[in-house]
TORMAR-199624 format. One line per 3 residues: number of its first residue (from 0); their letters; for each residue x, y, z of N, C-alpha, C. Coordinates in steps of 0.05 Angstrom, whole numbers, plus 5000, padded with zeros to 4 digits. Layout:
N
NUM> a> X,Y,Z,X,Y,Z,X,Y,Z  ... $
//
This chain:
101
0> xxx> 1478,1168,0969,1469,1193,0957,1493,1207,0945  1488,1220,0922,1510,1234,0909,1515,1261,0922  1495,1273,0934,1499,1299,0948,1516,1318,0932 $
3> xxx> 1504,1330,0912,1519,1347,0893,1531,1372,0907  1556,1376,0902,1571,1399,0912,1584,1414,0888  1596,1436,0893,1607,1453,0871,1626,1436,0853 $
6> xxx> 1643,1420,0866,1663,1405,0850,1651,1384,0831  1625,1378,0834,1612,1359,0816,1602,1372,0790  1602,1398,0790,1591,1413,0767,1614,1423,0749 $
9> xxx> 1610,1422,0723,1629,1433,0705,1627,1464,0704  1602,1474,0705,1596,1502,0701,1585,1515,0727  1597,1537,0734,1588,1551,0759,1559,1560,0757 $
12> xxx> 1550,1569,0734,1522,1578,0732,1502,1556,0739  1508,1531,0731,1490,1509,0737,1491,1503,0767  1514,1504,0779,1516,1500,0808,1500,1521,0823 $
15> xxx> 1503,1546,0815,1489,1568,0828,1459,1566,0824  1450,1556,0802,1422,1551,0797,1412,1529,0817  1427,1507,0818,1420,1485,0836,1420,1493,0865 $
18> xxx> 1441,1506,0874,1444,1513,0902,1426,1536,0911  1425,1557,0895,1412,1582,0903,1388,1590,0887  1382,1576,0865,1360,1583,0848,1366,1607,0830 $
21> xxx> 1391,1613,0826,1399,1636,0810,1392,1631,0780  1379,1651,0768,1372,1649,0740,1398,1654,0723  1398,1644,0699,1420,1649,0681,1410,1648,0652 $
24> xxx> 1423,1663,0635,1414,1664,0607,1416,1637,0593  1432,1619,0602,1435,1593,0590,1413,1573,0599  1397,1582,0618,1375,1565,0628,1348,1579,0621 $
27> xxx> 1334,1569,0601,1309,1581,0594,1289,1580,0617  1274,1601,0621,1256,1602,0644,1236,1579,0644  1227,1570,0621,1208,1548,0620,1221,1521,0628 $
30> xxx> 1247,1521,0631,1261,1496,0638,1267,1494,0668  1265,1516,0682,1274,1518,0710,1263,1497,0729  1237,1493,0728,1224,1474,0747,1233,1446,0742 $
33> xxx> 1233,1438,0717,1241,1410,0710,1270,1406,0715  1287,1426,0708,1316,1424,0713,1322,1421,0743  1309,1437,0759,1313,1435,0788,1305,1407,0798 $
36> xxx> 1283,1396,0788,1274,1369,0796,1295,1348,0788  1305,1350,0764,1325,1330,0754,1351,1332,0770  1360,1356,0776,1384,1359,0792,1379,1347,0820 $
39> xxx> 1356,1351,0832,1349,1339,0858,1349,1308,0856  1339,1297,0834,1339,1268,0830,1368,1257,0829  1385,1271,0815,1413,1263,0814,1426,1264,0842 $
42> xxx> 1421,1285,0856,1433,1288,0883,1423,1267,0902  1397,1259,0900,1385,1240,0918,1391,1211,0911  1400,1206,0887,1404,1178,0878,1425,1164,0895 $
45> xxx> 1419,1139,0901,1438,1122,0915,1459,1110,0896  1450,1103,0872,1469,1095,0851,1456,1101,0824  1471,1096,0803,1463,1104,0776,1436,1092,0768 $
48> xxx> 1430,1068,0777,1404,1055,0770,1380,1070,0781  1383,1085,0802,1361,1101,0812,1351,1122,0792  1368,1129,0773,1361,1149,0753,1346,1137,0729 $
51> xxx> 1342,1111,0729,1326,1098,0708,1296,1103,0712  1289,1111,0736,1261,1118,0742,1259,1147,0750  1241,1162,0738,1220,1154,0719,1232,1148,0691 $
54> xxx> 1218,1132,0675,1228,1126,0648,1233,1151,0631  1219,1173,0638,1222,1198,0622,1250,1210,0625  1266,1200,0645,1294,1209,0647,1310,1200,0623 $
57> xxx> 1303,1178,0611,1318,1166,0588,1347,1165,0595  1354,1153,0618,1382,1150,0625,1396,1135,0603  1419,1146,0594,1433,1134,0572,1463,1135,0577 $
60> xxx> 1476,1113,0572,1506,1112,0573,1515,1119,0545  1530,1141,0543,1539,1151,0517,1564,1137,0507  1567,1137,0481,1590,1125,0468,1614,1143,0469 $
63> xxx> 1638,1133,0472,1645,1106,0478,1639,1099,0507  1629,1075,0511,1619,1067,0538,1641,1067,0559  1665,1062,0551,1687,1061,0571,1692,1088,0584 $
66> xxx> 1682,1110,0572,1685,1136,0585,1666,1141,0608  1645,1124,0610,1626,1125,0632,1612,1152,0634  1605,1163,0610,1590,1188,0609,1560,1182,0604 $
69> xxx> 1543,1193,0621,1514,1188,0620,1499,1213,0614  1475,1210,0605,1457,1233,0601,1429,1225,0612  1415,1246,0622,1387,1243,0627,1373,1266,0614 $
72> xxx> 1349,1261,0605,1333,1281,0590,1320,1300,0609  1323,1326,0604,1309,1347,0619,1283,1353,0604  1285,1357,0578,1261,1359,0560,1270,1350,0533 $
75> xxx> 1254,1355,0513,1260,1345,0486,1287,1355,0476  1295,1379,0483,1320,1391,0473,1343,1388,0493  1339,1392,0518,1361,1393,0538,1367,1367,0552 $
78> xxx> 1393,1362,0557,1402,1339,0571,1421,1348,0594  1421,1333,0615,1442,1335,0636,1462,1313,0630  1487,1321,0626,1509,1302,0620,1527,1301,0644 $
81> xxx> 1537,1277,0650,1555,1274,0673,1571,1248,0670  1594,1248,0684,1610,1224,0686,1603,1210,0712  1599,1184,0710,1593,1168,0734,1614,1147,0737 $
84> xxx> 1629,1149,0759,1651,1130,0764,1655,1128,0794  1660,1104,0803,1664,1099,0832,1642,1110,0849  1617,1106,0840,1593,1115,0853,1593,1145,0858 $
87> xxx> 1604,1160,0840,1605,1189,0842,1599,1203,0815  1585,1225,0817,1578,1241,0793,1599,1264,0791  1609,1268,0767,1628,1290,0763,1623,1303,0735 $
90> xxx> 1634,1327,0732,1632,1341,0706,1603,1344,0696  1585,1349,0715,1556,1352,0708,1551,1378,0694  1538,1377,0671,1532,1402,0656,1506,1399,0640 $
93> xxx> 1494,1422,0633,1470,1423,0618,1478,1426,0589  1467,1408,0572,1473,1408,0544,1448,1414,0527  1449,1436,0511,1427,1441,0493,1430,1423,0469 $
96> xxx> 1420,1399,0472,1423,1377,0452,1414,1387,0425  1431,1386,0405,1424,1395,0379,1420,1371,0360  1399,1374,0345,1392,1352,0326,1402,1360,0298 $
99> xx> 1413,1341,0284,1420,1346,0256,1397,1338,0239  1382,1358,0230,1357,1352,0214,1363,1353,0185 $
//
């Protein structure tokens, strides 16, 4: 289990949301429930492959692959981005994924 702690998060506001349920302007209210569930999934995972299910996570290894940076989808716009190395999650943050239309 990854057991997320403060040092695994890049941003304090996201850690406080995960640990205490604190609201923040960077977390839209309609995202709260799904975001909490996704953070719980990451914390409970035994290894990176556990995050492949459900398929809606869209676990993706980002380029360049040697950096070992992954993302999972929170919703159509937001992603949780993190580094996975030595069976540990680090630098976890919420990214408002922007599309170039």
